N, C-alpha and C positions, 0 to 999 in steps of 0.2 A: 267283504265288499260285494255289493249287489252287482248283478250282470249289467244293469242299465248304467250304474255308476262307472263300471269298468269301461263300457263302450264310450261314455262321455270323456273319460280320462284318456282313452286311446286316441280319440279324435283330436283332443287338445294337444297332447304330448307327441303323438305320432306326426302331426303336421309340423310341430315346432322343432323337433330334434332329429328325426331320422326317417328315412324311407327305405323300403325293400329290406325289412328285417329278415333275419335268417331263420324263417319258419321251416319246419320239417315237411318233407314231401314224400309221398309213397307209403302205403300201409305197412310194408315190410320194415322200412327204416323207422317209421313212427313207433311200431311195436317194440323196437329195440331202443326206444327213447332217443333216436337220432344218432346212436352210436354205430355209424355206418362208414366212416371215413376209411378205416383200415380193412373193411370188407368189400364194399363197392364192386360187386361182381355181376351186376346187371345194368340195364339202361339207366337206372336211377343214379349211376355214377356221374352223369352230367350235372346233377345238383349237389353231389357230395364229394366227389373226387374224380376228375376226368382221367387221372392216371389209371383208375380201375377199369376203364374201357379196354385197356390193353390185355386184360384177362379173357375177354369175350371171344368166342369162336362162332357164334351164331347170331343172326339178325334178331332184333327184339323190338317190340313196340309195347308201350305201357301207358295206361290212362288212370289217373288218380283223381278222387273227388272227396272233399271234406265239406259237406253241405252246411253245417252249422256248428263250428267250433265252440264248445262250451255253451251250446244253446243259442249262439248269436249268428243268425244267418247272414248278417251284414259283414261277417268276417270269413265268409266262405272262400275256399281255396280249390282250384282245379289245375291240373297239370298233365302234360303229355311228354313222354320221353321216347327217344328212338336211338338205336345203335346199329351200325352196319360195319361188319368186318370187311376190310379191303386189303389189297396187297401191301400197302404201305402203313398199315395200322388199323385202327378202328375210328370211324367218324361217328359223331352223335349230334343230336339236337334236342332241344327242350323248349317248352313254353309253359309259363306259370302265370295264372291270373289270380289276383287276390283283392277282395273288397266287394263293393256293391255299387249301385248306380251313381251315388253321390261321390264316391271315392274309389278309384280303380287303379291298381298297380299291375302292369304287365311286364314280364321279363322273358325275353327271347334269347336263347343262347345257342351257339354252335361250338362243338367240342371235338377234340382230337386226343386220342390216347394210343400209346405204343409201349413196347417193352424191349429190353436189352437182355438177351440170353435167357429169357423166361423167368428172371428173378428180380430185375429192376424195371420199374414202370414209371412213366411220366406222361403228363397231359396238361391241357389248357382249355379254357373256355373264353370265347369272346361274347360279351353280353350287350344286348340292347335293352335299355330300361325306358319304359314309358309310363308316365303318371298323368292321370286325368281326374280333375276335381270339378264337378259340375258347377257351372256358372263362373268358373275361373279358367285361366289359361292352362292348357296342358303343357307338359315338358318332357324332353327326352335326353338320354345320355348313353354313353358307352363305358364299358369297364372290362377288366381282364382278371380271370382267375387262373391259378396254377395248382397242380397236384403232383404228388409223388407217392410211390409205394415200393416196398421191398419185401421179398420173401427172405426172412432172416435165417430160419431153420425149416425143417420139414413140418413143423407144427406152429410156427409163429410168423405173423405178418405185421409190418408197420405201415402206417399211412399218414399223409400230411395233405392239408388243403388250405390254400390261402384265397379267400373270397374278396374280390375288389381290391387287389393289391395296388391298383392305380389310384386308390383313394378318390374315386370319381364322386362328383356331386351332381345335383339336378336342380333345375328351376332358376329363376332370376336371383333368388336369395342364396343360391349355391348350397342347398341342404345336402349334407353328407349322406351318401348311400352307405348302408351297413358294411363295415369292414371286419371280417371275421377270420380267425385262424383256428384250425382244428388239427389235432394229432392224437394218435393212439395205437393200440395193438389189438390184433385178433389172435387168440390162442385156439388152436384146433387139435385137441388131443386125439380125437378120432374123426373120421370123415363126416360123421353125422352130427357133430356138435361144434358150435362156434361160441366162444366166450370173448366178449369185447369190452375193453376199457379205454375211454377216450376223454380228452379235455378240450374244451372250447373257450376261446377268448374273443369276445366282441370288444373292440377297442373302447366302447362306451360303458361296458358293464363288467362285473367281476367274473372270474373264471368259473365256468360251469363244468362239472364232472358228470359223465354219462357212462352207464354200463348196461350191457344187454347179453342175453343168451338166446341161441337158436338151436333147436333140437329136432331132427327129422326122425319121427317115430316109425314111419314107413316112407317109401318113395313118394307117396301121394299126399302126405300130411306133415307139415312143419308146425311146431309150437314155438312161441317167442314171448319174451318178457324183457322189460327194461326199467331203469330208474335213473333219475337225474336230479341235479341240484341247480339252484339259481336259474329258474325257479324250481321248486321241488315238484317233480312229476313222476307218476307211476304209469306204466304202459304194459300192454300185453296184446297178443294177436295170434292168428292162425293163418297158415297158407295151405290151399288145396290145389294140387297139381293133377291135371288130366290131359294126356296127350300134349298138344301144343299150348294149352290154355292153363294159366294159373290165376286163381283168385286169392287175394290177400285181404284180410280184415284186421283192423287194429282199433283199440280204444285206449284212451289215456285219461288220467284223473289228476286234476289240479286241486290242491287243498283249498284254494279260494274259489275256484270257478266250477268245480264239479267235473262231469264226464264229457268226453267228445268222441265221435266215431268217424272212421275213415275207411275207404275201400279202394282197392286197385285191381284192375284187370290187365293181365299181361299176356301177350302172345310171343312165345320164344320159339323160333323155327327149328331149334334143336330138340324141343320136347324134353322128355325125361333123360334122353342122352345128353342134352345140353346141361341139365341140372347135375347129373353125375360127373360130367367132365369138369364143371366148376368146382364141385366138392373135392375132386381128386387133384386139382391143379397144384396145390401147395406141396403135397407129398411127391407128386410126379416131377416137380422141378428139382428135387434132390435124389430122384431114383436112379 
């Protein structure tokens, strides 16, 4: 399928059937092929599993940009995420923009995550959706997401995320906003290695299986890779950490559309201490 043909089909079917599809955000998560629900240990948790915010100990701000997915600048995606630990848990926020001048989706969300006894985690998002199609009326809607996470053993985590559990719709024709459920496990045999296996079910599409691994070769460099089905995608990436700053790069390959590239810049006010604390949280919960 040519890229122009894909864009035409996207414009036709995207308007007719669904808005705000569950596209992956953040180069770290993208390099894991979106297998991030049971990991979610940074501000990206606002998009993947708000329960994961309850793991965070330090303030974090992250900016993501995918300028031309599969060579199509009209499908560009940009996002910001923020997390702030407070006395009563961790609050977060995010904004995601998708599309181009003729068609633009904007999703703004406010998140909360907390934990019980350092092993059980829970969270929720309140979403504001705004759709603008040039020369047509714009439309807005609200929706709710929920998340859960549990440390099962000193080396195993489980996560669950329900996107748009309110089954919200948008526009005069009440087009359904994507409703997606994700669940899976993160296996951490040693602190520097995460192995992740998850399943995703969009109510409109078949089940998708995603797997990823993340390996910290040194404190400053992380290597990642992932694979997924429905559609078949392969991904990989690298993270570079220096002081408070982290840069993540990811690329993914579709059998039909080719390569795409993404980047994320993150400021974590815990620096390398925050990274080490996150890696040790699972074993520490059972120590």
